[in-house]
C-alpha positions in Angstrom: -19.8 -1.3 -13.7 -17.6 -3.1 -11.1 -14.7 -0.8 -11.8 -16.9 2.3 -11.2 -18.2 0.9 -7.9 -14.8 -0.2 -6.8 -13.3 3.1 -7.8 -16.0 5.0 -6.0 -15.6 3.0 -2.8 -11.8 3.3 -2.8 -12.1 7.1 -3.5 -14.4 7.4 -0.5 -12.2 5.4 1.8 -8.7 6.4 0.9 -8.7 9.2 -1.7 -8.6 9.2 -5.5 -5.0 8.1 -5.7 -5.9 4.5 -4.9 -8.5 4.1 -7.7 -5.9 3.1 -10.3 -5.1 -0.1 -8.5 -8.7 -1.1 -8.5 -9.0 -0.4 -12.2 -5.9 -2.4 -13.2 -5.5 -4.9 -10.5 -6.2 -7.8 -12.8 -2.8 -7.2 -14.4 -0.9 -7.8 -11.1 -0.1 -11.0 -9.3 -2.2 -11.6 -6.2 0.7 -11.0 -3.8 1.5 -7.7 -5.4 -2.2 -6.6 -5.3 -2.4 -7.5 -1.6 0.8 -5.6 -0.9 -0.4 -2.5 -2.8 -3.7 -2.5 -1.0 -2.1 -2.9 2.4 0.7 -0.4 1.8 -1.7 2.2 0.4 -3.8 2.0 3.6 -0.6 2.2 5.6 0.7 5.3 3.7 -2.7 6.9 4.1 -2.7 6.3 7.8 0.9 7.6 8.2 -0.3 10.8 6.6 -3.2 11.2 9.0 -1.2 10.7 12.3 -0.3 14.4 12.7 1.5 15.5 15.8 -0.8 13.9 18.4 -0.4 10.5 19.9 -3.6 8.9 18.9 -3.6 5.3 20.1 -6.1 4.1 17.6 -4.1 5.7 14.7 -0.9 4.1 16.0 -2.6 0.7 16.4 -3.9 0.9 12.8 -0.5 2.0 11.5 1.1 -1.0 13.3 -1.5 -3.3 11.8 -1.1 -2.2 8.2 2.5 -1.1 8.1 4.3 -3.9 10.0 6.2 -6.1 7.7 5.8 -4.0 4.6 9.5 -3.1 4.3 10.4 -6.8 4.1 7.5 -7.6 1.8 8.4 -4.8 -0.6 12.0 -6.1 -0.7 10.8 -9.6 -1.3 8.4 -8.5 -4.1 11.1 -6.5 -5.8 13.5 -9.5 -5.8 10.8 -11.9 -6.9 9.7 -9.8 -9.8 13.0 -8.1 -10.7 12.7 -9.0 -14.4 9.1 -7.9 -14.8 9.2 -4.2 -15.5 5.5 -3.6 -15.2 5.5 -4.9 -11.6 8.7 -3.1 -10.7 7.2 0.1 -12.1 4.2 -0.4 -9.8 6.4 -0.9 -6.8 8.8 1.9 -7.6 6.8 4.6 -5.8 6.9 3.0 -2.4 9.5 4.0 0.2 11.9 1.2 1.1 12.1 1.8 4.8 9.1 3.2 6.6 9.1 1.0 9.7 10.9 2.0 12.9 14.0 0.1 13.6 14.4 -1.6 16.9 17.3 -0.5 18.9 
């Protein structure tokens, strides 16, 4: 029942693609679960920004995306010998954050 409720809530908030994490999150270490949740929100928001300069969208992107490049690298290093976790992280782009000049 919890999986169905969780899946339904995630589907409403972020689209069906995020449901898998909710169904299988007990298999992942807590730091990986937290990264996946944050990065999925980040990627969703990045897809919603469009061509306009929406300050609220930019603020949300900064909130959820900042630091995820470094965190992804750290997780890939930490779990480099655990194929299940590396497979989970494989789909995320390595560098999404703007580089400072």
